[in-house]
PDB file of N, CA, C and O in Angstrom:
ATOM      1  N   MET A   1     104.839  42.906 106.383  1.00  0.00           N
ATOM      2  CA  MET A   1     105.823  43.443 106.169  1.00  0.00           C
ATOM      3  C   MET A   1     107.116  42.977 107.020  1.00  0.00           C
ATOM      4  O   MET A   1     107.092  42.646 108.205  1.00  0.00           O
ATOM      5  N   GLY A   2     108.453  43.024 106.029  1.00  0.00           N
ATOM      6  CA  GLY A   2     109.319  42.458 106.868  1.00  0.00           C
ATOM      7  C   GLY A   2     110.428  43.270 107.486  1.00  0.00           C
ATOM      8  O   GLY A   2     110.320  44.496 107.493  1.00  0.00           O
ATOM      9  N   GLU A   3     111.287  42.793 107.909  1.00  0.00           N
ATOM     10  CA  GLU A   3     112.344  42.915 108.886  1.00  0.00           C
ATOM     11  C   GLU A   3     112.737  44.414 108.785  1.00  0.00           C
ATOM     12  O   GLU A   3     112.933  45.048 109.822  1.00  0.00           O
ATOM     13  N   LEU A   4     112.890  45.157 107.233  1.00  0.00           N
ATOM     14  CA  LEU A   4     113.549  46.249 107.004  1.00  0.00           C
ATOM     15  C   LEU A   4     112.584  47.504 107.263  1.00  0.00           C
ATOM     16  O   LEU A   4     112.904  48.690 107.196  1.00  0.00           O
ATOM     17  N   SER A   5     110.929  46.796 107.672  1.00  0.00           N
ATOM     18  CA  SER A   5     110.466  47.902 108.324  1.00  0.00           C
ATOM     19  C   SER A   5     110.574  48.740 109.377  1.00  0.00           C
ATOM     20  O   SER A   5     110.190  49.909 109.340  1.00  0.00           O
ATOM     21  N   SER A   6     111.270  48.017 110.683  1.00  0.00           N
ATOM     22  CA  SER A   6     111.216  47.974 111.688  1.00  0.00           C
ATOM     23  C   SER A   6     112.199  49.225 111.502  1.00  0.00           C
ATOM     24  O   SER A   6     111.883  50.173 112.221  1.00  0.00           O
ATOM     25  N   LEU A   7     112.850  49.345 111.034  1.00  0.00           N
ATOM     26  CA  LEU A   7     114.225  50.721 110.494  1.00  0.00           C
ATOM     27  C   LEU A   7     113.166  51.824 110.567  1.00  0.00           C
ATOM     28  O   LEU A   7     112.073  51.711 110.011  1.00  0.00           O
ATOM     29  N   PRO A   8     113.524  52.856 111.252  1.00  0.00           N
ATOM     30  CA  PRO A   8     113.273  54.258 110.453  1.00  0.00           C
ATOM     31  C   PRO A   8     113.061  54.393 108.936  1.00  0.00           C
ATOM     32  O   PRO A   8     113.759  53.838 108.088  1.00  0.00           O
ATOM     33  N   ASN A   9     111.752  55.399 108.640  1.00  0.00           N
ATOM     34  CA  ASN A   9     112.083  55.511 107.724  1.00  0.00           C
ATOM     35  C   ASN A   9     111.607  54.955 106.348  1.00  0.00           C
ATOM     36  O   ASN A   9     111.439  55.546 105.281  1.00  0.00           O
ATOM     37  N   ILE A  10     111.413  53.445 106.736  1.00  0.00           N
ATOM     38  CA  ILE A  10     111.010  52.424 105.927  1.00  0.00           C
ATOM     39  C   ILE A  10     109.543  52.021 106.293  1.00  0.00           C
ATOM     40  O   ILE A  10     109.192  51.543 107.372  1.00  0.00           O
ATOM     41  N   ALA A  11     108.593  52.346 105.011  1.00  0.00           N
ATOM     42  CA  ALA A  11     107.222  52.227 105.067  1.00  0.00           C
ATOM     43  C   ALA A  11     107.026  50.664 103.759  1.00  0.00           C
ATOM     44  O   ALA A  11     107.712  50.151 102.875  1.00  0.00           O
ATOM     45  N   GLU A  12     105.781  50.467 104.334  1.00  0.00           N
ATOM     46  CA  GLU A  12     105.563  49.371 102.694  1.00  0.00           C
ATOM     47  C   GLU A  12     106.304  49.813 101.666  1.00  0.00           C
ATOM     48  O   GLU A  12     107.433  49.368 101.460  1.00  0.00           O
ATOM     49  N   LYS A  13     105.798  50.646 100.988  1.00  0.00           N
ATOM     50  CA  LYS A  13     106.373  50.877  99.588  1.00  0.00           C
ATOM     51  C   LYS A  13     107.466  51.065  99.068  1.00  0.00           C
ATOM     52  O   LYS A  13     107.707  50.813  97.888  1.00  0.00           O
ATOM     53  N   LEU A  14     108.746  51.810 100.361  1.00  0.00           N
ATOM     54  CA  LEU A  14     110.256  51.286 100.504  1.00  0.00           C
ATOM     55  C   LEU A  14     110.516  49.922 100.456  1.00  0.00           C
ATOM     56  O   LEU A  14     111.200  49.324  99.626  1.00  0.00           O
ATOM     57  N   GLU A  15     110.016  49.552 101.252  1.00  0.00           N
ATOM     58  CA  GLU A  15     110.555  48.321 101.612  1.00  0.00           C
ATOM     59  C   GLU A  15     110.378  47.164 100.892  1.00  0.00           C
ATOM     60  O   GLU A  15     110.972  46.126 101.182  1.00  0.00           O
ATOM     61  N   ALA A  16     109.236  47.308  99.532  1.00  0.00           N
ATOM     62  CA  ALA A  16     109.094  46.628  98.714  1.00  0.00           C
ATOM     63  C   ALA A  16     109.707  47.216  97.622  1.00  0.00           C
ATOM     64  O   ALA A  16     110.475  46.513  96.965  1.00  0.00           O
ATOM     65  N   GLN A  17     109.602  47.871  97.436  1.00  0.00           N
ATOM     66  CA  GLN A  17     110.838  48.667  96.389  1.00  0.00           C
ATOM     67  C   GLN A  17     112.442  48.060  96.886  1.00  0.00           C
ATOM     68  O   GLN A  17     113.094  47.612  95.942  1.00  0.00           O
ATOM     69  N   LEU A  18     112.892  48.024  97.790  1.00  0.00           N
ATOM     70  CA  LEU A  18     114.345  47.299  98.603  1.00  0.00           C
ATOM     71  C   LEU A  18     114.022  46.261  98.015  1.00  0.00           C
ATOM     72  O   LEU A  18     114.699  46.157  96.992  1.00  0.00           O
ATOM     73  N   SER A  19     113.036  45.092  98.197  1.00  0.00           N
ATOM     74  CA  SER A  19     113.282  43.889  97.856  1.00  0.00           C
ATOM     75  C   SER A  19     113.126  44.018  96.295  1.00  0.00           C
ATOM     76  O   SER A  19     113.833  43.350  95.540  1.00  0.00           O
ATOM     77  N   GLU A  20     112.433  44.661  95.961  1.00  0.00           N
ATOM     78  CA  GLU A  20     112.846  44.312  94.503  1.00  0.00           C
ATOM     79  C   GLU A  20     113.813  44.160  93.714  1.00  0.00           C
ATOM     80  O   GLU A  20     113.916  43.343  92.799  1.00  0.00           O
ATOM     81  N   VAL A  21     114.949  45.385  94.247  1.00  0.00           N
ATOM     82  CA  VAL A  21     115.992  45.304  93.760  1.00  0.00           C
ATOM     83  C   VAL A  21     117.245  44.438  94.651  1.00  0.00           C
ATOM     84  O   VAL A  21     118.441  44.716  94.558  1.00  0.00           O
ATOM     85  N   GLY A  22     116.740  43.461  95.424  1.00  0.00           N
ATOM     86  CA  GLY A  22     117.635  42.586  95.977  1.00  0.00           C
ATOM     87  C   GLY A  22     118.020  42.582  97.168  1.00  0.00           C
ATOM     88  O   GLY A  22     118.794  41.722  97.588  1.00  0.00           O
ATOM     89  N   ILE A  23     117.389  43.844  98.136  1.00  0.00           N
ATOM     90  CA  ILE A  23     117.713  43.997  99.552  1.00  0.00           C
ATOM     91  C   ILE A  23     116.689  43.648 100.666  1.00  0.00           C
ATOM     92  O   ILE A  23     115.945  44.560 101.026  1.00  0.00           O
ATOM     93  N   SER A  24     116.603  42.787 101.080  1.00  0.00           N
ATOM     94  CA  SER A  24     115.477  42.670 102.005  1.00  0.00           C
ATOM     95  C   SER A  24     116.276  42.032 103.367  1.00  0.00           C
ATOM     96  O   SER A  24     115.850  41.009 103.903  1.00  0.00           O
ATOM     97  N   THR A  25     116.984  42.452 103.663  1.00  0.00           N
ATOM     98  CA  THR A  25     117.197  42.362 104.920  1.00  0.00           C
ATOM     99  C   THR A  25     118.417  43.779 105.683  1.00  0.00           C
ATOM    100  O   THR A  25     119.164  44.419 104.943  1.00  0.00           O
ATOM    101  N   ILE A  26     118.359  44.014 107.259  1.00  0.00           N
ATOM    102  CA  ILE A  26     118.607  45.033 107.416  1.00  0.00           C
ATOM    103  C   ILE A  26     120.637  44.915 107.138  1.00  0.00           C
ATOM    104  O   ILE A  26     121.358  45.877 106.874  1.00  0.00           O
ATOM    105  N   GLU A  27     121.107  43.415 107.315  1.00  0.00           N
ATOM    106  CA  GLU A  27     122.367  43.741 107.121  1.00  0.00           C
ATOM    107  C   GLU A  27     122.607  43.651 105.416  1.00  0.00           C
ATOM    108  O   GLU A  27     123.748  43.529 104.971  1.00  0.00           O
ATOM    109  N   ALA A  28     121.668  43.708 104.710  1.00  0.00           N
ATOM    110  CA  ALA A  28     121.982  44.026 103.168  1.00  0.00           C
ATOM    111  C   ALA A  28     122.147  45.251 103.128  1.00  0.00           C
ATOM    112  O   ALA A  28     123.191  45.861 102.898  1.00  0.00           O
ATOM    113  N   LEU A  29     121.101  45.658 103.356  1.00  0.00           N
ATOM    114  CA  LEU A  29     121.005  47.111 103.415  1.00  0.00           C
ATOM    115  C   LEU A  29     121.923  47.589 103.573  1.00  0.00           C
ATOM    116  O   LEU A  29     122.493  47.932 102.537  1.00  0.00           O
ATOM    117  N   LYS A  30     122.553  47.873 104.750  1.00  0.00           N
ATOM    118  CA  LYS A  30     124.057  48.201 105.759  1.00  0.00           C
ATOM    119  C   LYS A  30     124.705  48.178 104.496  1.00  0.00           C
ATOM    120  O   LYS A  30     125.022  49.138 103.793  1.00  0.00           O
ATOM    121  N   ALA A  31     124.876  46.862 104.277  1.00  0.00           N
ATOM    122  CA  ALA A  31     125.986  46.348 103.250  1.00  0.00           C
ATOM    123  C   ALA A  31     126.160  47.140 101.988  1.00  0.00           C
ATOM    124  O   ALA A  31     127.265  47.618 101.729  1.00  0.00           O
ATOM    125  N   THR A  32     124.983  47.333 101.070  1.00  0.00           N
ATOM    126  CA  THR A  32     124.856  48.199  99.907  1.00  0.00           C
ATOM    127  C   THR A  32     124.982  49.367 100.114  1.00  0.00           C
ATOM    128  O   THR A  32     125.656  49.853  99.205  1.00  0.00           O
ATOM    129  N   GLY A  33     124.526  50.506 101.240  1.00  0.00           N
ATOM    130  CA  GLY A  33     124.770  51.716 101.909  1.00  0.00           C
ATOM    131  C   GLY A  33     123.466  52.251 100.934  1.00  0.00           C
ATOM    132  O   GLY A  33     122.880  51.753  99.972  1.00  0.00           O
ATOM    133  N   SER A  34     123.352  53.295 101.555  1.00  0.00           N
ATOM    134  CA  SER A  34     122.439  54.607 100.836  1.00  0.00           C
ATOM    135  C   SER A  34     122.240  54.830  99.671  1.00  0.00           C
ATOM    136  O   SER A  34     121.158  54.730  99.092  1.00  0.00           O
ATOM    137  N   ARG A  35     123.630  55.267  99.060  1.00  0.00           N
ATOM    138  CA  ARG A  35     123.550  55.115  97.293  1.00  0.00           C
ATOM    139  C   ARG A  35     123.425  54.639  96.498  1.00  0.00           C
ATOM    140  O   ARG A  35     123.077  54.982  95.368  1.00  0.00           O
ATOM    141  N   GLU A  36     123.826  53.250  97.159  1.00  0.00           N
ATOM    142  CA  GLU A  36     123.686  52.472  96.049  1.00  0.00           C
ATOM    143  C   GLU A  36     122.379  51.733  95.908  1.00  0.00           C
ATOM    144  O   GLU A  36     121.813  51.406  94.866  1.00  0.00           O
ATOM    145  N   ALA A  37     122.092  51.578  96.883  1.00  0.00           N
ATOM    146  CA  ALA A  37     120.553  51.245  97.549  1.00  0.00           C
ATOM    147  C   ALA A  37     119.549  52.489  96.484  1.00  0.00           C
ATOM    148  O   ALA A  37     118.701  52.152  95.657  1.00  0.00           O
ATOM    149  N   TRP A  38     119.942  53.875  96.802  1.00  0.00           N
ATOM    150  CA  TRP A  38     119.106  54.894  95.918  1.00  0.00           C
ATOM    151  C   TRP A  38     119.273  54.291  94.551  1.00  0.00           C
ATOM    152  O   TRP A  38     118.254  53.919  93.968  1.00  0.00           O
ATOM    153  N   LEU A  39     120.332  54.167  94.033  1.00  0.00           N
ATOM    154  CA  LEU A  39     120.628  53.966  92.559  1.00  0.00           C
ATOM    155  C   LEU A  39     119.978  52.590  91.747  1.00  0.00           C
ATOM    156  O   LEU A  39     119.832  52.282  90.564  1.00  0.00           O
ATOM    157  N   ARG A  40     119.661  51.914  93.130  1.00  0.00           N
ATOM    158  CA  ARG A  40     118.820  50.800  92.585  1.00  0.00           C
ATOM    159  C   ARG A  40     117.372  50.752  92.379  1.00  0.00           C
ATOM    160  O   ARG A  40     116.729  49.967  91.682  1.00  0.00           O
ATOM    161  N   ILE A  41     116.950  51.770  93.136  1.00  0.00           N
ATOM    162  CA  ILE A  41     115.542  51.964  93.143  1.00  0.00           C
ATOM    163  C   ILE A  41     114.880  52.917  92.029  1.00  0.00           C
ATOM    164  O   ILE A  41     113.803  53.024  91.442  1.00  0.00           O
ATOM    165  N   ALA A  42     116.855  53.913  92.094  1.00  0.00           N
ATOM    166  CA  ALA A  42     116.046  55.155  91.147  1.00  0.00           C
ATOM    167  C   ALA A  42     116.033  54.367  89.375  1.00  0.00           C
ATOM    168  O   ALA A  42     115.389  54.873  88.456  1.00  0.00           O
ATOM    169  N   ALA A  43     116.902  53.047  89.214  1.00  0.00           N
ATOM    170  CA  ALA A  43     116.707  52.068  88.008  1.00  0.00           C
ATOM    171  C   ALA A  43     115.759  51.752  87.904  1.00  0.00           C
ATOM    172  O   ALA A  43     115.702  51.098  86.862  1.00  0.00           O
ATOM    173  N   ILE A  44     114.295  51.821  88.654  1.00  0.00           N
ATOM    174  CA  ILE A  44     112.862  50.757  88.437  1.00  0.00           C
ATOM    175  C   ILE A  44     111.967  52.055  88.869  1.00  0.00           C
ATOM    176  O   ILE A  44     110.762  52.001  88.623  1.00  0.00           O
ATOM    177  N   ASP A  45     112.519  53.258  89.523  1.00  0.00           N
ATOM    178  CA  ASP A  45     111.226  54.280  89.872  1.00  0.00           C
ATOM    179  C   ASP A  45     111.953  55.682  89.488  1.00  0.00           C
ATOM    180  O   ASP A  45     112.835  56.275  90.110  1.00  0.00           O
ATOM    181  N   PRO A  46     111.504  55.924  88.639  1.00  0.00           N
ATOM    182  CA  PRO A  46     111.878  57.682  88.440  1.00  0.00           C
ATOM    183  C   PRO A  46     111.668  58.601  89.019  1.00  0.00           C
ATOM    184  O   PRO A  46     112.190  59.669  88.702  1.00  0.00           O
ATOM    185  N   SER A  47     110.930  58.497  89.940  1.00  0.00           N
ATOM    186  CA  SER A  47     110.553  59.525  90.674  1.00  0.00           C
ATOM    187  C   SER A  47     111.107  59.191  91.858  1.00  0.00           C
ATOM    188  O   SER A  47     110.477  59.749  92.756  1.00  0.00           O
ATOM    189  N   ALA A  48     112.286  58.321  92.407  1.00  0.00           N
ATOM    190  CA  ALA A  48     113.009  58.509  93.267  1.00  0.00           C
ATOM    191  C   ALA A  48     113.648  59.375  93.596  1.00  0.00           C
ATOM    192  O   ALA A  48     114.491  59.748  92.781  1.00  0.00           O
ATOM    193  N   CYS A  49     113.554  60.157  95.023  1.00  0.00           N
ATOM    194  CA  CYS A  49     113.790  61.627  94.868  1.00  0.00           C
ATOM    195  C   CYS A  49     114.605  61.902  96.446  1.00  0.00           C
ATOM    196  O   CYS A  49     114.707  61.106  97.379  1.00  0.00           O
ATOM    197  N   TYR A  50     115.033  63.082  96.360  1.00  0.00           N
ATOM    198  CA  TYR A  50     116.644  63.191  97.106  1.00  0.00           C
ATOM    199  C   TYR A  50     115.925  62.313  98.476  1.00  0.00           C
ATOM    200  O   TYR A  50     116.621  61.486  99.065  1.00  0.00           O
ATOM    201  N   MET A  51     114.055  62.653  99.043  1.00  0.00           N
ATOM    202  CA  MET A  51     114.337  62.737 100.358  1.00  0.00           C
ATOM    203  C   MET A  51     114.186  61.116 101.036  1.00  0.00           C
ATOM    204  O   MET A  51     114.156  60.680 102.187  1.00  0.00           O
ATOM    205  N   ARG A  52     114.096  60.392  99.428  1.00  0.00           N
ATOM    206  CA  ARG A  52     113.947  59.145  99.722  1.00  0.00           C
ATOM    207  C   ARG A  52     115.378  58.240  99.706  1.00  0.00           C
ATOM    208  O   ARG A  52     115.675  57.083 100.003  1.00  0.00           O
ATOM    209  N   LEU A  53     116.171  59.553  99.136  1.00  0.00           N
ATOM    210  CA  LEU A  53     118.116  59.044  99.503  1.00  0.00           C
ATOM    211  C   LEU A  53     118.014  59.130 100.946  1.00  0.00           C
ATOM    212  O   LEU A  53     118.082  58.014 101.461  1.00  0.00           O
ATOM    213  N   CYS A  54     117.815  60.471 102.111  1.00  0.00           N
ATOM    214  CA  CYS A  54     117.729  60.737 103.015  1.00  0.00           C
ATOM    215  C   CYS A  54     117.233  59.349 103.560  1.00  0.00           C
ATOM    216  O   CYS A  54     117.987  58.690 104.275  1.00  0.00           O
ATOM    217  N   ALA A  55     115.783  58.822 103.183  1.00  0.00           N
ATOM    218  CA  ALA A  55     115.299  58.057 104.406  1.00  0.00           C
ATOM    219  C   ALA A  55     116.018  56.983 104.161  1.00  0.00           C
ATOM    220  O   ALA A  55     115.814  56.340 105.190  1.00  0.00           O
ATOM    221  N   LEU A  56     116.723  56.339 103.506  1.00  0.00           N
ATOM    222  CA  LEU A  56     117.803  54.993 102.957  1.00  0.00           C
ATOM    223  C   LEU A  56     118.669  55.452 104.339  1.00  0.00           C
ATOM    224  O   LEU A  56     118.573  54.883 105.426  1.00  0.00           O
ATOM    225  N   GLU A  57     119.665  56.788 103.998  1.00  0.00           N
ATOM    226  CA  GLU A  57     120.868  56.700 104.896  1.00  0.00           C
ATOM    227  C   GLU A  57     120.549  56.863 106.582  1.00  0.00           C
ATOM    228  O   GLU A  57     121.397  56.446 107.372  1.00  0.00           O
ATOM    229  N   GLY A  58     119.443  57.412 107.023  1.00  0.00           N
ATOM    230  CA  GLY A  58     118.582  57.436 108.384  1.00  0.00           C
ATOM    231  C   GLY A  58     118.566  56.089 108.642  1.00  0.00           C
ATOM    232  O   GLY A  58     119.121  55.487 109.562  1.00  0.00           O
ATOM    233  N   ALA A  59     117.733  55.574 107.558  1.00  0.00           N
ATOM    234  CA  ALA A  59     117.087  53.891 108.251  1.00  0.00           C
ATOM    235  C   ALA A  59     119.001  53.048 108.751  1.00  0.00           C
ATOM    236  O   ALA A  59     119.297  52.498 109.812  1.00  0.00           O
ATOM    237  N   ILE A  60     119.672  53.221 107.830  1.00  0.00           N
ATOM    238  CA  ILE A  60     121.007  52.721 107.947  1.00  0.00           C
ATOM    239  C   ILE A  60     121.167  53.114 109.511  1.00  0.00           C
ATOM    240  O   ILE A  60     121.024  52.494 110.565  1.00  0.00           O
ATOM    241  N   LEU A  61     121.561  54.548 109.134  1.00  0.00           N
ATOM    242  CA  LEU A  61     121.743  55.050 110.546  1.00  0.00           C
ATOM    243  C   LEU A  61     121.370  55.225 111.725  1.00  0.00           C
ATOM    244  O   LEU A  61     122.006  55.831 112.588  1.00  0.00           O
ATOM    245  N   GLY A  62     119.660  54.388 111.922  1.00  0.00           N
ATOM    246  CA  GLY A  62     118.702  54.626 113.268  1.00  0.00           C
ATOM    247  C   GLY A  62     118.297  55.788 113.304  1.00  0.00           C
ATOM    248  O   GLY A  62     117.851  56.002 114.431  1.00  0.00           O
ATOM    249  N   VAL A  63     118.203  56.792 112.563  1.00  0.00           N
ATOM    250  CA  VAL A  63     117.365  58.145 112.758  1.00  0.00           C
ATOM    251  C   VAL A  63     116.235  58.497 111.588  1.00  0.00           C
ATOM    252  O   VAL A  63     116.145  58.206 110.395  1.00  0.00           O
ATOM    253  N   ARG A  64     115.399  59.282 112.534  1.00  0.00           N
ATOM    254  CA  ARG A  64     114.087  59.631 111.187  1.00  0.00           C
ATOM    255  C   ARG A  64     115.337  60.401 110.013  1.00  0.00           C
ATOM    256  O   ARG A  64     116.488  60.658 110.367  1.00  0.00           O
ATOM    257  N   TRP A  65     114.872  60.630 108.820  1.00  0.00           N
ATOM    258  CA  TRP A  65     116.019  61.405 108.556  1.00  0.00           C
ATOM    259  C   TRP A  65     115.624  62.753 108.416  1.00  0.00           C
ATOM    260  O   TRP A  65     116.125  63.386 107.486  1.00  0.00           O
ATOM    261  N   HIS A  66     115.011  63.174 108.988  1.00  0.00           N
ATOM    262  CA  HIS A  66     114.790  64.740 109.309  1.00  0.00           C
ATOM    263  C   HIS A  66     115.461  65.131 110.451  1.00  0.00           C
ATOM    264  O   HIS A  66     115.132  66.185 110.997  1.00  0.00           O
ATOM    265  N   HIS A  67     116.664  64.206 111.057  1.00  0.00           N
ATOM    266  CA  HIS A  67     117.398  64.382 112.431  1.00  0.00           C
ATOM    267  C   HIS A  67     119.039  64.552 111.537  1.00  0.00           C
ATOM    268  O   HIS A  67     120.024  65.079 112.055  1.00  0.00           O
ATOM    269  N   LEU A  68     118.999  63.858 109.850  1.00  0.00           N
ATOM    270  CA  LEU A  68     120.405  63.819 109.897  1.00  0.00           C
ATOM    271  C   LEU A  68     121.390  65.220 110.152  1.00  0.00           C
ATOM    272  O   LEU A  68     121.033  66.398 110.154  1.00  0.00           O
ATOM    273  N   ASP A  69     122.555  64.726 110.335  1.00  0.00           N
ATOM    274  CA  ASP A  69     123.218  66.230 110.299  1.00  0.00           C
ATOM    275  C   ASP A  69     123.542  66.800 109.556  1.00  0.00           C
ATOM    276  O   ASP A  69     124.149  66.036 108.806  1.00  0.00           O
ATOM    277  N   GLU A  70     123.590  68.470 108.891  1.00  0.00           N
ATOM    278  CA  GLU A  70     123.565  69.118 108.219  1.00  0.00           C
ATOM    279  C   GLU A  70     124.919  68.562 106.834  1.00  0.00           C
ATOM    280  O   GLU A  70     124.854  68.811 105.630  1.00  0.00           O
ATOM    281  N   GLU A  71     126.058  67.757 107.593  1.00  0.00           N
ATOM    282  CA  GLU A  71     126.722  67.918 106.833  1.00  0.00           C
ATOM    283  C   GLU A  71     126.542  66.474 105.878  1.00  0.00           C
ATOM    284  O   GLU A  71     126.930  66.425 104.711  1.00  0.00           O
ATOM    285  N   THR A  72     125.985  65.492 106.481  1.00  0.00           N
ATOM    286  CA  THR A  72     125.305  64.298 105.763  1.00  0.00           C
ATOM    287  C   THR A  72     124.631  64.856 104.777  1.00  0.00           C
ATOM    288  O   THR A  72     125.101  64.612 103.666  1.00  0.00           O
ATOM    289  N   LYS A  73     123.531  65.635 104.805  1.00  0.00           N
ATOM    290  CA  LYS A  73     122.294  65.865 104.138  1.00  0.00           C
ATOM    291  C   LYS A  73     122.847  66.635 102.864  1.00  0.00           C
ATOM    292  O   LYS A  73     122.341  66.571 101.744  1.00  0.00           O
ATOM    293  N   ILE A  74     124.075  67.445 103.252  1.00  0.00           N
ATOM    294  CA  ILE A  74     124.654  68.329 101.921  1.00  0.00           C
ATOM    295  C   ILE A  74     125.351  66.959 100.834  1.00  0.00           C
ATOM    296  O   ILE A  74     125.331  66.700  99.630  1.00  0.00           O
ATOM    297  N   SER A  75     125.918  66.354 102.052  1.00  0.00           N
ATOM    298  CA  SER A  75     126.414  64.911 100.825  1.00  0.00           C
ATOM    299  C   SER A  75     125.599  64.251 100.061  1.00  0.00           C
ATOM    300  O   SER A  75     125.662  64.070  98.845  1.00  0.00           O
ATOM    301  N   LEU A  76     124.826  63.896 100.823  1.00  0.00           N
ATOM    302  CA  LEU A  76     123.572  63.505 100.292  1.00  0.00           C
ATOM    303  C   LEU A  76     122.886  63.797  98.998  1.00  0.00           C
ATOM    304  O   LEU A  76     122.370  63.085  98.137  1.00  0.00           O
ATOM    305  N   LYS A  77     123.077  65.280  99.173  1.00  0.00           N
ATOM    306  CA  LYS A  77     121.858  66.516  97.986  1.00  0.00           C
ATOM    307  C   LYS A  77     122.982  66.499  97.199  1.00  0.00           C
ATOM    308  O   LYS A  77     122.454  66.361  96.096  1.00  0.00           O
ATOM    309  N   HIS A  78     124.468  66.553  96.941  1.00  0.00           N
ATOM    310  CA  HIS A  78     125.332  66.407  96.306  1.00  0.00           C
ATOM    311  C   HIS A  78     125.496  65.186  95.463  1.00  0.00           C
ATOM    312  O   HIS A  78     125.634  65.320  94.247  1.00  0.00           O
ATOM    313  N   PHE A  79     125.492  64.174  95.939  1.00  0.00           N
ATOM    314  CA  PHE A  79     125.313  62.478  95.454  1.00  0.00           C
ATOM    315  C   PHE A  79     123.921  62.799  94.309  1.00  0.00           C
ATOM    316  O   PHE A  79     123.942  62.835  93.079  1.00  0.00           O
ATOM    317  N   TYR A  80     122.825  62.992  95.216  1.00  0.00           N
ATOM    318  CA  TYR A  80     121.304  62.837  94.497  1.00  0.00           C
ATOM    319  C   TYR A  80     121.753  63.789  92.877  1.00  0.00           C
ATOM    320  O   TYR A  80     121.886  63.176  91.818  1.00  0.00           O
ATOM    321  N   ASN A  81     121.941  65.404  92.981  1.00  0.00           N
ATOM    322  CA  ASN A  81     122.152  66.250  91.870  1.00  0.00           C
ATOM    323  C   ASN A  81     123.148  65.173  90.888  1.00  0.00           C
ATOM    324  O   ASN A  81     122.759  64.626  89.856  1.00  0.00           O
ATOM    325  N   GLN A  82     123.877  65.100  91.215  1.00  0.00           N
ATOM    326  CA  GLN A  82     124.764  63.997  90.291  1.00  0.00           C
ATOM    327  C   GLN A  82     124.322  63.077  89.252  1.00  0.00           C
ATOM    328  O   GLN A  82     124.651  62.834  88.090  1.00  0.00           O
ATOM    329  N   ASN A  83     123.100  62.477  90.434  1.00  0.00           N
ATOM    330  CA  ASN A  83     122.700  61.158  90.209  1.00  0.00           C
ATOM    331  C   ASN A  83     121.382  61.533  88.821  1.00  0.00           C
ATOM    332  O   ASN A  83     121.297  61.045  87.694  1.00  0.00           O
ATOM    333  N   LYS A  84     120.638  62.423  89.408  1.00  0.00           N
ATOM    334  CA  LYS A  84     119.205  61.887  88.839  1.00  0.00           C
ATOM    335  C   LYS A  84     118.956  62.214  87.641  1.00  0.00           C
ATOM    336  O   LYS A  84     119.638  62.743  86.763  1.00  0.00           O
ATOM    337  N   ARG A  85     117.729  61.784  87.701  1.00  0.00           N
ATOM    338  CA  ARG A  85     117.675  61.827  85.827  1.00  0.00           C
ATOM    339  C   ARG A  85     116.919  62.757  85.308  1.00  0.00           C
ATOM    340  O   ARG A  85     115.738  62.842  85.647  1.00  0.00           O
ATOM    341  N   SER A  86     117.546  63.714  84.286  1.00  0.00           N
ATOM    342  CA  SER A  86     116.932  64.993  83.689  1.00  0.00           C
ATOM    343  C   SER A  86     115.905  64.525  83.125  1.00  0.00           C
ATOM    344  O   SER A  86     115.835  63.510  82.431  1.00  0.00           O
ATOM    345  N   GLU A  87     114.814  65.490  83.503  1.00  0.00           N
ATOM    346  CA  GLU A  87     113.125  64.888  82.526  1.00  0.00           C
ATOM    347  C   GLU A  87     113.784  66.044  81.099  1.00  0.00           C
ATOM    348  O   GLU A  87     113.144  66.160  80.053  1.00  0.00           O
TER     349      GLU A  87
END
């Protein structure tokens, strides 16, 4: 596993997906941002969910996604609902 797995919420599968979409360092993830990273992942994996978006945001902030503040969660939920694929 690479350096991204040293961040909270980033396990082997998510790290592999980030690498697949061109994000392989902590700096690259921070520069890309959680929303853009999630959009890239969603383009290759239709199962990309709200929790994955929260995991990315938490990784960037250095916290477990469960500990994101409510305002951030609401903002992410709105973004997710605007960008999720329709079934």
